[in-house]
C-alpha positions as CSV (number, residue, x, y, z in Angstrom):
1,M,0.0,0.0,0.0
2,G,1.0,3.6,-0.6
3,T,-0.2,6.9,-1.7
4,V,-0.8,8.3,-5.2
5,G,-1.2,12.0,-5.8
6,L,-2.5,13.4,-9.1
7,T,-1.9,17.0,-10.2
8,G,-4.1,18.3,-13.0
9,T,-3.1,20.8,-15.7
10,A,-5.5,23.4,-14.3
11,P,-4.6,25.4,-11.1
12,G,-5.8,23.8,-7.9
13,Q,-6.4,20.4,-9.3
14,F,-4.9,17.9,-7.0
15,R,-6.1,14.5,-5.9
16,E,-4.5,12.2,-3.4
17,I,-5.5,8.6,-2.9
18,R,-4.1,7.1,0.3
19,Q,-3.6,3.5,1.1
20,V,-4.0,2.4,-2.5
21,T,-4.6,-1.3,-2.9
22,N,-4.1,-3.6,-5.8
23,K,-7.2,-2.5,-7.7
24,C,-8.2,-0.2,-10.6
25,Y,-8.9,3.4,-9.7
26,N,-10.9,5.4,-12.1
27,I,-9.8,9.0,-11.6
28,H,-13.2,10.4,-12.8
29,D,-14.9,8.8,-9.8
30,M,-13.0,10.7,-7.2
31,N,-13.0,14.2,-5.7
32,Y,-9.8,16.2,-5.5
33,D,-9.3,15.1,-2.0
34,G,-9.3,11.5,-3.1
35,S,-12.7,10.5,-1.6
36,S,-15.1,8.5,-3.6
37,A,-17.6,10.5,-5.6
38,G,-19.9,10.4,-8.6
39,H,-18.9,11.8,-11.9
40,G,-18.5,15.6,-12.1
41,G,-17.5,17.7,-9.1
42,G,-13.8,17.1,-9.2
43,D,-13.2,15.6,-12.6
44,M,-9.8,16.3,-14.1
45,N,-11.1,15.5,-17.6
46,D,-8.0,13.3,-18.1
47,N,-5.6,16.3,-17.9
48,V,-3.0,15.0,-15.5
49,A,0.3,16.9,-15.4
50,Q,2.1,15.1,-12.6
51,V,1.9,12.1,-10.5
52,D,3.4,11.4,-7.1
53,V,4.0,7.8,-6.1
54,K,4.9,7.1,-2.5
55,A,5.3,3.6,-1.2
56,R,5.0,2.4,2.4
57,P,8.2,2.5,4.5
58,G,11.0,0.2,3.3
59,H,9.3,-0.5,0.0
60,S,9.0,0.8,-3.5
61,M,5.8,0.9,-5.5
62,T,5.2,0.9,-9.3
63,C,1.9,2.2,-10.6
64,K,0.5,1.9,-14.1
65,F,-1.5,4.8,-15.6
66,W,-4.0,3.6,-18.2
67,S,-5.7,5.3,-21.1
68,A,-8.9,3.3,-20.5
69,A,-11.1,3.8,-17.5
70,D,-10.9,0.1,-16.6
71,C,-7.1,-0.2,-16.4
72,S,-6.7,-1.8,-19.8
73,G,-5.0,-1.0,-23.1
74,D,-2.0,1.4,-23.4
75,H,-0.3,2.6,-20.2
76,I,2.7,4.3,-18.8
77,E,4.2,3.4,-15.4
78,F,6.1,5.1,-12.7
79,T,7.8,3.9,-9.5
80,G,8.2,5.6,-6.2
81,S,10.1,5.0,-3.0
82,H,8.8,5.5,0.5
83,Y,10.0,9.1,0.3
84,G,7.8,9.7,-2.7
85,N,8.8,10.4,-6.2
86,T,7.1,13.0,-8.4
87,H,7.0,12.4,-12.2
88,D,6.0,14.7,-14.9
89,I,3.5,13.2,-17.4
90,P,4.7,13.4,-21.0
91,A,2.6,15.9,-23.0
92,E,1.2,13.3,-25.3
93,W,-0.2,11.5,-22.2
94,Q,-1.6,14.5,-20.3
95,N,-5.0,14.1,-21.7
96,Q,-5.0,10.3,-22.0
97,I,-5.0,9.0,-18.4
98,S,-8.3,7.7,-17.1
99,S,-7.3,5.2,-14.5
100,F,-4.4,3.8,-12.5
101,S,-3.4,0.6,-10.7
102,C,-0.5,-0.2,-8.4
């Protein structure tokens, strides 16, 4: 388990999901604070500029960021230590990310 933070391309868009488990997270179904929510009210519209991947102490964690909402198809992946690692999303992917899994 760890924490994933998503920063959108628009000001103030930040979402942190704590204690991520090995499941698929659809970023459209969460508010900016990471709580579960319906569609709307906190939707980044796929525009993710940065991700922060932070593992639990003594571990590293790799997360895949998927173009499809159900964690399938094309993806990019990033790894973080327990100190946390922030990664810039390549421009061609900034409007493509719909979900992630770790």
